[in-house]
VEXDREN-2710 file (C-alpha; in Angstrom, 1 decimal):
% VEXDREN-2710
k/r/px/py/pz
1/MET/-80.9/15.8/7.4
2/LEU/-78.6/13.1/8.6
3/GLN/-76.3/15.7/10.0
4/VAL/-79.3/17.1/12.0
5/VAL/-80.2/13.7/13.3
6/GLY/-76.6/13.0/14.2
7/CYS/-76.4/16.3/16.1
8/PHE/-79.5/15.4/18.0
9/HIS/-78.2/12.0/18.7
10/GLU/-74.9/13.3/20.1
11/LYS/-76.1/16.4/22.0
12/GLY/-79.7/15.7/22.7
13/PHE/-80.4/12.0/23.1
14/LEU/-77.2/11.2/25.0
15/GLN/-77.7/14.2/27.3
16/LEU/-81.3/13.0/28.0
17/ILE/-80.0/9.5/28.8
18/GLU/-77.3/11.0/31.1
19/LEU/-79.8/13.1/32.9
20/THR/-82.2/10.2/33.4
21/ILE/-79.4/8.0/34.7
22/LYS/-78.4/10.7/37.2
23/LYS/-81.9/11.1/38.5
24/GLU/-82.4/7.4/38.8
25/CYS/-79.1/7.0/40.6
26/ARG/-80.1/9.8/43.0
27/ASN/-83.5/8.2/43.8
28/PHE/-82.0/4.7/44.1
29/SER/-79.2/5.9/46.3
30/THR/-81.6/7.4/48.8
31/LEU/-83.6/4.1/49.0
32/MET/-80.3/2.3/49.6
33/ILE/-79.4/4.7/52.4
34/SER/-82.6/3.9/54.4
35/PHE/-82.8/0.2/53.5
36/ASP/-80.2/-1.2/56.0
37/MET/-79.1/2.0/57.8
38/GLY/-75.4/1.7/58.1
39/GLY/-75.1/-1.8/56.5
40/PRO/-73.3/-2.7/53.2
41/VAL/-76.1/-1.3/51.0
42/ASN/-76.1/2.0/52.9
43/LYS/-72.3/2.2/52.5
44/VAL/-72.4/1.8/48.8
45/ALA/-74.9/4.6/48.4
46/PHE/-72.9/6.8/50.8
47/LEU/-69.7/6.3/49.0
48/PHE/-71.4/7.1/45.7
49/GLY/-72.6/10.4/47.1
50/SER/-69.1/11.1/48.6
51/ALA/-67.5/10.5/45.2
52/MET/-69.8/12.9/43.5
53/ILE/-68.6/15.7/45.9
54/GLY/-65.1/15.2/44.5
55/GLU/-66.6/15.7/41.0
56/GLY/-68.2/19.0/42.1
57/ASN/-71.7/17.5/42.2
58/TYR/-73.1/18.5/45.6
59/GLU/-76.8/17.8/44.9
60/ILE/-76.6/14.0/45.1
61/MET/-75.0/14.3/48.6
62/GLY/-77.7/16.9/49.4
63/GLN/-80.4/14.3/48.8
64/ILE/-78.4/11.6/50.7
65/ALA/-78.0/14.0/53.6
66/VAL/-81.8/14.1/53.9
67/ALA/-82.2/10.3/53.5
68/ILE/-79.5/9.8/56.3
69/CYS/-81.5/11.6/59.0
70/VAL/-85.1/10.8/58.0
71/PRO/-85.2/7.3/59.5
72/PRO/-84.0/8.2/63.1
73/ILE/-85.9/11.5/63.2
74/ALA/-89.1/9.8/62.0
75/MET/-88.8/6.8/64.3
76/GLY/-88.0/9.1/67.2
77/LEU/-91.0/11.2/66.6
78/ALA/-93.3/8.2/65.9
79/ALA/-92.2/6.6/69.2
80/MET/-92.8/9.7/71.2
81/MET/-96.1/10.5/69.6
82/ASN/-97.8/7.1/69.4
83/LYS/-98.4/5.7/72.9
84/ARG/-100.6/2.9/71.5
85/LYS/-97.9/1.7/69.0
86/PHE/-94.8/1.7/71.2
87/THR/-93.9/0.5/74.7
88/PRO/-92.9/3.0/77.4
89/ALA/-89.3/1.9/76.9
90/GLU/-89.5/2.4/73.2
91/ARG/-90.9/5.8/73.6
92/GLU/-88.1/6.7/75.9
93/ALA/-85.5/5.3/73.4
94/GLY/-87.3/7.4/70.8
95/LYS/-85.9/10.6/72.4
96/ALA/-82.3/9.5/71.9
97/THR/-83.1/8.2/68.4
98/PHE/-84.4/11.6/67.4
99/THR/-81.3/13.2/68.8
100/MET/-79.1/10.8/66.8
101/GLY/-81.0/11.9/63.7
102/LEU/-80.1/15.5/64.3
103/PHE/-76.4/14.4/64.2
104/GLY/-76.9/12.3/61.1
105/ILE/-76.5/8.9/62.7
106/THR/-78.9/6.7/60.8
107/GLU/-78.2/3.6/62.9
108/GLY/-80.4/5.0/65.6
109/ALA/-83.4/3.6/63.8
110/ILE/-82.0/0.1/63.6
111/PRO/-83.5/-1.3/66.8
112/PHE/-87.0/-0.3/65.7
113/ALA/-86.5/-1.7/62.2
114/ALA/-85.1/-5.0/63.7
115/GLN/-88.2/-5.5/65.8
116/ASP/-90.8/-4.8/63.1
117/PRO/-89.0/-4.8/59.7
118/LEU/-92.0/-5.4/57.5
119/ARG/-93.7/-2.2/58.7
120/VAL/-90.8/0.0/59.7
121/ILE/-88.4/-0.4/56.8
122/PRO/-90.9/0.3/54.0
123/SER/-92.1/3.3/56.0
124/ILE/-88.7/4.9/56.4
125/MET/-87.7/4.1/52.8
126/VAL/-90.8/5.9/51.4
127/GLY/-90.2/8.8/53.8
128/SER/-86.5/9.0/52.8
129/MET/-87.5/9.0/49.1
130/THR/-90.1/11.7/49.7
131/GLY/-87.6/13.9/51.5
132/SER/-85.0/13.3/48.8
133/VAL/-87.4/14.2/46.0
134/ILE/-88.2/17.5/47.8
135/ALA/-84.4/18.1/48.2
136/MET/-83.9/17.4/44.5
137/LEU/-86.6/19.8/43.4
138/GLY/-85.2/22.4/45.8
139/SER/-81.6/22.0/44.4
140/VAL/-80.3/21.1/47.9
141/GLY/-76.6/20.6/47.9
142/ASP/-74.2/19.2/50.6
143/SER/-70.5/19.8/50.3
144/VAL/-69.4/17.4/53.1
145/ALA/-69.8/13.6/53.3
146/HIS/-72.3/13.7/56.2
147/GLY/-76.0/14.2/56.7
148/GLY/-78.6/15.4/59.2
149/PRO/-79.6/18.9/60.3
150/ILE/-76.1/19.4/61.9
151/VAL/-74.6/19.9/58.4
152/ALA/-77.1/22.6/57.6
153/VAL/-76.5/24.4/60.9
154/LEU/-72.7/24.3/60.2
155/GLY/-73.2/25.9/56.8
156/ALA/-72.3/22.9/54.6
157/VAL/-75.7/22.8/52.8
158/ASP/-76.9/24.9/49.9
159/ASN/-80.6/26.1/50.1
160/VAL/-81.0/25.4/53.8
161/LEU/-84.7/26.2/53.9
162/MET/-85.5/23.5/51.3
163/PHE/-83.2/21.1/53.2
164/PHE/-85.3/21.5/56.3
165/LEU/-88.5/21.3/54.4
166/ALA/-87.3/18.0/52.8
167/VAL/-86.4/16.6/56.2
168/ILE/-89.7/17.6/57.7
169/GLY/-91.7/16.3/54.7
170/GLY/-89.8/12.9/54.6
171/ALA/-90.1/12.4/58.4
172/ALA/-93.8/13.3/58.3
173/VAL/-94.5/10.6/55.6
174/SER/-92.6/8.0/57.6
175/VAL/-94.4/8.9/60.8
176/ILE/-97.8/8.6/59.1
177/MET/-96.9/5.3/57.5
178/VAL/-95.6/3.8/60.7
179/SER/-98.6/5.0/62.7
180/LEU/-100.9/3.4/60.1
181/LEU/-99.0/0.1/59.6
182/LYS/-97.9/-0.8/63.1
183/LYS/-100.3/-2.6/65.3
184/ASP/-101.2/-1.5/68.8
185/VAL/-98.9/-2.7/71.5
186/ALA/-101.7/-4.0/73.6
187/ALA/-102.9/-6.1/70.7
188/VAL/-99.5/-7.5/69.9
189/THR/-97.8/-7.8/73.3
190/PRO/-99.8/-8.9/76.4
191/ALA/-96.7/-8.7/78.5
192/VAL/-93.3/-7.3/77.7
193/VAL/-90.0/-8.3/79.4
194/GLY/-86.8/-6.3/79.0
195/GLU/-86.8/-2.9/77.5
196/GLY/-86.2/-0.9/74.4
197/PRO/-86.9/-2.0/70.9
198/GLU/-85.3/-5.4/71.8
199/ALA/-88.0/-6.1/74.4
200/ILE/-89.1/-9.7/74.6
201/GLU/-92.7/-10.7/74.2
202/ASP/-94.4/-12.9/76.7
203/PRO/-97.6/-14.2/75.1
204/ALA/-98.5/-16.2/78.1
205/GLY/-99.2/-13.0/80.1
206/ALA/-97.9/-11.5/83.3
207/GLY/-98.9/-14.6/85.2
208/GLU/-96.0/-16.6/83.6
209/SER/-93.3/-14.4/85.1
210/SER/-90.9/-17.3/85.6
211/THR/-90.8/-18.0/81.9
212/ALA/-90.4/-14.4/81.1
213/ASP/-87.6/-14.0/83.6
214/ALA/-85.8/-16.9/82.0
215/ASP/-85.8/-15.4/78.6
216/ALA/-85.1/-11.8/79.6
217/PRO/-81.6/-10.3/79.2
218/VAL/-79.9/-10.2/82.6
219/ALA/-77.0/-8.1/83.8
220/VAL/-73.8/-10.2/84.2
221/ASP/-70.4/-9.5/85.5
222/PRO/-67.9/-8.5/82.8
223/ALA/-65.5/-11.2/84.0
224/GLU/-68.1/-13.9/83.4
225/VAL/-68.5/-12.6/79.8
226/THR/-64.8/-12.8/79.2
227/SER/-64.5/-16.4/80.4
228/THR/-67.4/-17.3/78.2
229/VAL/-66.2/-15.9/75.0
230/THR/-62.6/-16.9/75.5
231/HIS/-63.3/-20.5/76.4
232/ASN/-61.1/-22.8/74.2
233/GLY/-59.7/-19.7/72.5
234/THR/-62.8/-19.2/70.3
235/ALA/-65.3/-16.4/70.2
236/THR/-68.9/-17.4/71.0
237/GLU/-72.0/-15.4/71.6
238/ALA/-71.6/-13.6/74.9
239/PRO/-74.4/-13.6/77.6
240/ALA/-76.6/-10.6/77.1
241/ILE/-75.5/-7.5/79.0
242/ARG/-78.2/-5.0/79.8
243/VAL/-76.9/-1.5/79.2
244/GLU/-78.9/0.8/81.4
245/LYS/-76.2/3.5/81.7
246/LEU/-72.8/4.1/80.3
247/THR/-71.0/2.9/83.4
248/ASP/-72.4/-0.6/82.9
249/ILE/-69.6/-1.0/80.3
250/VAL/-67.1/1.6/81.5
251/THR/-64.8/0.9/84.4
252/MET/-62.2/3.1/86.1
253/ASN/-59.5/1.3/84.2
254/LEU/-61.1/2.3/80.9
255/ILE/-60.7/6.0/81.6
256/ASN/-57.7/7.9/80.4
257/LEU/-57.6/11.5/81.3
258/ASN/-54.3/12.2/79.7
259/LEU/-54.2/10.9/76.1
260/THR/-50.8/11.8/74.6
261/GLY/-51.4/11.0/70.9
262/THR/-51.3/14.0/68.7
263/THR/-52.9/12.5/65.6
264/GLN/-56.1/10.6/65.1
265/ASP/-54.3/7.3/64.4
266/ALA/-52.1/7.7/67.5
267/VAL/-55.1/8.3/69.7
268/ILE/-56.9/5.3/68.2
269/ASP/-53.9/3.1/69.0
270/GLU/-53.7/4.5/72.5
271/MET/-57.3/3.8/73.3
272/ILE/-57.2/0.3/71.7
273/GLY/-54.2/-0.4/74.0
274/VAL/-56.4/0.4/77.0
275/LEU/-59.0/-2.2/75.7
276/GLU/-56.2/-4.8/75.3
277/ARG/-54.7/-4.3/78.7
278/ASN/-58.2/-4.7/80.3
279/GLY/-59.0/-7.9/78.5
280/ALA/-61.8/-6.3/76.4
281/ILE/-60.3/-7.2/73.0
282/ARG/-57.7/-9.7/71.7
283/ALA/-54.3/-8.1/70.8
284/ASP/-54.1/-10.0/67.6
285/GLY/-57.5/-9.1/66.3
286/ASP/-58.8/-6.8/63.6
287/PHE/-60.6/-4.2/65.8
288/LYS/-58.5/-1.3/64.6
289/GLN/-59.5/-2.2/61.0
290/ALA/-63.2/-2.0/62.1
291/ILE/-62.6/1.4/63.6
292/LEU/-60.7/2.7/60.5
293/ALA/-63.3/1.3/58.2
294/ARG/-66.0/3.2/60.0
295/GLU/-64.0/6.4/59.9
296/GLN/-63.6/6.0/56.1
297/GLU/-67.4/6.0/55.7
298/SER/-67.6/9.4/57.5
299/SER/-65.9/11.0/60.4
300/THR/-67.1/10.0/63.9
301/GLY/-66.1/13.5/65.0
302/ILE/-69.6/14.9/65.6
303/GLY/-68.4/18.4/66.5
304/MET/-68.3/20.3/69.8
305/ASN/-64.9/18.7/70.6
306/ILE/-66.4/15.2/70.6
307/ALA/-65.5/12.1/68.7
308/ILE/-67.2/8.7/69.1
309/PRO/-65.1/6.1/67.1
310/HIS/-66.9/2.7/67.2
311/GLY/-66.6/-0.7/65.7
312/LYS/-67.8/-4.3/65.8
313/SER/-65.2/-7.1/65.5
314/ASP/-64.6/-10.7/66.3
315/ALA/-61.6/-9.5/68.3
316/VAL/-63.9/-7.9/70.9
317/LEU/-64.5/-10.1/73.9
318/LYS/-67.0/-8.0/75.7
319/PRO/-68.9/-4.8/75.0
320/SER/-66.8/-1.9/76.4
321/VAL/-66.3/1.8/76.1
322/VAL/-63.0/3.7/76.6
323/PHE/-63.3/7.3/77.6
324/GLY/-60.3/9.6/77.0
325/ILE/-59.4/13.3/77.1
326/GLN/-56.9/15.0/74.9
327/GLN/-56.7/18.5/76.3
328/ASP/-54.9/19.9/73.3
329/GLY/-57.3/18.4/70.8
330/VAL/-56.8/16.1/67.8
331/ASP/-57.9/16.7/64.2
332/TRP/-60.8/14.3/63.8
333/LYS/-62.2/15.8/60.6
334/SER/-65.2/17.0/62.6
335/LEU/-68.1/18.7/60.9
336/ASP/-67.7/22.0/62.7
337/GLY/-63.9/22.0/62.4
338/SER/-63.3/21.6/66.1
339/GLU/-60.6/19.3/67.4
340/ALA/-61.6/16.2/69.4
341/LYS/-60.9/16.5/73.1
342/LEU/-63.6/14.2/74.5
343/ILE/-63.2/10.8/72.9
344/PHE/-65.4/7.8/73.5
345/MET/-64.4/4.5/71.8
346/ILE/-67.1/1.9/71.6
347/ALA/-66.1/-1.8/71.1
348/VAL/-68.8/-4.5/70.5
349/PRO/-68.5/-8.2/69.5
350/ARG/-69.4/-8.8/65.9
351/ASN/-71.5/-11.9/66.8
352/SER/-73.5/-10.1/69.5
353/LYS/-77.2/-10.0/68.9
354/GLN/-77.6/-7.0/71.2
355/ASN/-77.4/-3.5/69.8
356/ALA/-75.1/-2.3/72.6
357/HIS/-73.3/0.2/70.5
358/LEU/-76.5/1.8/69.3
359/LYS/-77.8/2.1/72.9
360/VAL/-74.5/3.8/73.8
361/LEU/-74.6/6.1/70.8
362/GLN/-78.2/7.0/71.8
363/MET/-77.2/7.8/75.4
364/LEU/-74.1/9.8/74.4
365/SER/-75.9/11.8/71.7
366/ARG/-78.5/12.9/74.1
367/LYS/-76.3/13.7/77.1
368/LEU/-73.4/15.4/75.2
369/MET/-75.8/18.1/73.9
370/ASP/-75.6/19.5/77.4
371/ASP/-73.0/22.3/77.3
372/ASP/-72.5/22.2/81.1
373/PHE/-71.9/18.4/81.0
374/ARG/-69.3/18.7/78.3
375/GLU/-67.5/21.5/80.2
376/ALA/-67.6/19.5/83.4
377/LEU/-66.1/16.5/81.7
378/LEU/-63.2/18.5/80.3
379/ALA/-62.5/20.0/83.7
380/VAL/-62.2/16.7/85.6
381/THR/-58.8/16.0/87.2
382/THR/-59.4/12.5/88.6
383/LYS/-60.8/9.2/87.3
384/GLU/-63.3/9.2/90.2
385/GLU/-64.7/12.6/89.0
386/ALA/-65.0/11.4/85.5
387/TYR/-66.7/8.2/86.5
388/ARG/-69.3/10.0/88.6
389/LEU/-70.1/12.2/85.6
390/LEU/-70.2/9.2/83.2
391/ASP/-72.6/7.5/85.6
392/GLN/-75.1/10.2/84.6
393/VAL/-75.2/9.1/81.0
394/HIS/-78.2/6.9/80.7
END
């Protein structure tokens, strides 16, 4: 009898505990993914899923892949569908946020969550959990450390049909919750100054335009930003820069049409050098560490010969984007296996309250889906040509 009990204890009870722990870890990890969307909690969950791939367990990453894309897809859909709940600028931003979700860029939902955290964050967490449960029941697996529909299209997902059903189900739940919880824009914001999810409320109404104008973000000359943040050699919060289009933070001097680096690390160094020479970052700073840390989480090579390395650091003096072309291509561990030829490096100050890098990611994600635009960029021969094309990114 004791032997039977011992056998049950060893083979049954412990297996039951192990199975329970695994299921709880899966569910908890998906909540962590959608809680801070790219923050430290998100990173812990993502690294857990990535580690399980190395152990041959693809199902946990399959659920995380769903949780990664549900927030931006859901908020993009919610913004586009609910005119009463979102401002016109937010609805426009929702299009880019949705596109970011397709590429598995969770951060696209951050501006919406930052403006209304008590309603948005619970909504996307519940939606992510719903989608992940569907993925778990459907035995969805993901063999690469990335998420979003892009991984399914590229063949890295097991049980593709259930993956898409999980994404649709999770996004639907989040959209419904956001629609029910958020208050109407008219009831909350009599007048709105600025644009996007960071719009500034003016409760006094449109008649108080002078006050609104004083509070609104204004476009400033990049040189003014540099002098502000480098005063006395210390970094302080820079004046707000309104990023309407990519060329607001890209100059001719930040374009390199002939990158010579043949490795990812060499290209990163080359592009950081461009930032240093143009006074966008301090030479003795830790910006490269910020870039590499982001690459360790998951590759910023989104496929289609595109890479978008980005980082926030105290070494950054003003929001800037470097655009470079490596005609021969560089291995960037892209999802589709393509080598990176069009490379955009985004640099943002750590202490900036603006979400400039998210705005740029949104704009790039939307415009770079255009095959003709990518081909035109690859074919440019002068900086002037490149700048004219980049001026279309907005």
